[in-house]
C-alpha positions in Angstrom: 31.4 -22.8 -86.0 31.2 -26.4 -85.1 33.1 -28.2 -82.6 35.6 -29.6 -85.5 36.7 -26.3 -86.3 36.8 -24.8 -82.8 39.4 -27.4 -81.5 41.4 -27.3 -84.9 41.8 -23.4 -83.9 42.7 -24.4 -80.0 45.4 -26.4 -80.7 46.8 -24.0 -83.3 47.0 -21.4 -80.6 48.4 -23.8 -78.9 51.2 -24.5 -81.1 51.8 -21.1 -81.3 52.2 -20.5 -77.4 54.9 -23.0 -77.4 56.9 -21.9 -80.4 57.4 -18.5 -78.3 58.7 -20.0 -75.4 57.7 -21.7 -72.0 55.3 -20.3 -70.0 56.3 -18.7 -66.6 54.3 -19.0 -63.1 55.6 -16.1 -60.9 56.0 -17.4 -57.5 53.9 -16.2 -54.7 55.3 -13.3 -52.8 55.1 -13.1 -48.6 52.9 -11.0 -47.5 54.9 -7.6 -46.1 54.8 -8.4 -41.7 51.5 -6.5 -40.4 52.1 -3.9 -37.8 49.9 -4.0 -34.7 47.5 -1.5 -34.9 47.9 0.9 -32.0 44.8 -0.2 -30.8 45.7 -3.9 -29.6 48.6 -2.5 -27.8 46.8 -0.5 -26.2 44.4 -3.2 -25.3 47.3 -5.2 -24.3 48.5 -2.8 -21.9 45.1 -1.9 -20.3 44.8 -5.7 -19.7 48.1 -5.7 -18.1 47.4 -2.9 -15.9 44.2 -4.5 -14.6 45.9 -7.9 -14.1 48.6 -6.7 -11.3 46.4 -4.5 -9.9 44.2 -7.6 -8.9 46.8 -9.5 -7.8 48.8 -6.6 -5.9 44.7 -6.5 -4.2 45.0 -10.3 -3.3 48.1 -10.2 -1.7 47.7 -7.5 0.3 44.3 -8.3 1.6 45.1 -12.1 1.7 48.1 -11.3 4.9 45.2 -9.2 6.7 43.1 -11.9 6.5 45.6 -14.6 7.4 45.8 -16.6 10.6 48.7 -17.6 12.7 48.7 -20.6 14.6 51.3 -20.6 16.9 52.1 -22.2 20.6 52.5 -20.0 23.6 55.8 -20.5 24.0 56.4 -19.2 20.6 54.2 -16.3 20.9 56.2 -14.9 23.9 59.8 -15.4 22.4 58.6 -13.8 19.5 55.8 -10.9 20.5 57.3 -8.2 18.3 56.9 -10.5 14.9 52.9 -11.1 15.9 51.8 -7.7 17.0 48.6 -6.6 15.2 48.6 -10.1 13.4 45.1 -12.1 13.7 46.4 -15.1 15.7 45.5 -19.0 16.7 47.3 -19.5 20.2 47.4 -22.9 21.7 48.5 -23.6 25.4 47.1 -24.9 28.4 45.1 -23.2 31.0 46.8 -22.3 34.2 45.3 -23.9 37.2 43.3 -21.1 39.5 43.6 -18.1 36.8 40.0 -18.2 35.4 38.4 -15.0 36.7 35.4 -13.6 35.1 33.8 -9.9 35.6 30.0 -9.2 35.4 29.8 -5.8 33.7 30.8 -5.5 31.4 31.2 -9.5 30.7 35.0 -10.7 30.3 36.8 -13.8 31.2 40.5 -13.5 31.7 43.1 -16.3 32.7 46.6 -17.5 31.5 47.6 -20.0 29.3 50.8 -21.6 29.8 53.3 -24.0 27.4 56.9 -25.1 27.9 57.1 -23.0 30.8 56.2 -19.8 29.0 52.7 -18.0 29.4 50.1 -15.6 28.2 47.5 -13.4 30.0 44.6 -13.9 27.4 41.2 -11.3 27.7 37.8 -12.8 26.7 35.3 -9.9 26.5 32.3 -12.1 26.0 29.5 -13.8 28.6 29.7 -17.3 27.3 32.3 -19.7 27.2 32.5 -22.8 26.1 30.9 -25.9 28.2 34.4 -27.5 28.3 36.2 -24.5 29.3 36.2 -25.2 33.2 39.4 -25.4 35.4 39.0 -28.8 36.5 41.1 -30.1 39.5 43.8 -32.7 38.5 42.6 -32.1 34.5 44.6 -30.0 32.0 42.3 -28.1 29.8 43.5 -27.9 26.8 43.0 -24.0 24.9 43.1 -22.4 21.8 42.2 -18.6 21.7 41.8 -16.9 18.5 42.3 -12.9 18.4 45.1 -10.4 18.4 48.1 -9.4 20.9 47.5 -6.4 22.5 50.2 -3.6 22.9 50.5 -4.4 26.6 51.3 -8.3 26.1 48.1 -9.4 26.6 46.2 -11.5 24.3 42.9 -10.3 23.6 40.8 -13.2 22.3 37.6 -13.1 20.0 36.9 -16.3 20.5 38.0 -19.2 22.8 37.9 -23.3 22.1 38.6 -26.0 24.7 39.7 -29.6 23.8 37.0 -32.0 24.8 38.7 -35.7 26.3 37.8 -38.0 23.7 35.8 -40.7 24.4 38.7 -43.2 25.0 40.5 -40.6 27.1 37.3 -39.8 29.7 36.8 -43.8 30.3 40.2 -43.8 31.7 39.5 -40.6 33.6 36.2 -42.1 34.9 37.5 -45.4 35.7 40.3 -43.6 38.0 37.2 -41.5 39.7 37.2 -38.2 37.5 34.5 -36.3 35.5 34.0 -34.8 32.7 35.3 -31.3 32.6 31.6 -30.2 31.1 29.5 -32.6 33.1 26.6 -31.7 35.8 27.6 -31.2 39.0 31.1 -31.1 37.6 33.8 -30.4 40.6 35.9 -27.9 39.8 37.4 -24.7 41.4 34.7 -22.0 41.0 35.6 -19.1 38.9 37.1 -16.1 40.9 35.8 -12.5 40.1 37.6 -9.7 38.4 37.9 -6.6 40.7 
């Protein structure tokens, strides 16, 4: 068969199809909604449980690790709120209260702010050089630790603020000595009985 014969045959078939009626092309149907398998739901539930457990762990651990920073007067007024919590207490060393025990090593002193005082116990042998009871000079102290059940503050760390260079120049002009200087005048540290 030649190409002409094939073309004539195709034209005849096309005319016959048109005489039979229009060609109807079926509309595409939507795929039925897919149900989620139980495996995917179980996986999602497992991930939610793990996420909740991690969140609970973070929230409970954070409360134990948090350190509340309070002044002495805030601590004294709200002692019940801070029992067994990590605290950072700020105040001024009360003159004449710094005492030391050699065996076992311990420093005791009182801190004050706005007329309120708290006893502090620091069971270590070494304190910062700037932590001295110096006449005519206020020593700012920051103690980190916990409030004990009998009301004293059990310190695990002591920091004493060293006056700035500007303050010390003014004090030196007035004849004062730095709280950590060599041969510094100061009240001798008493002994704990």
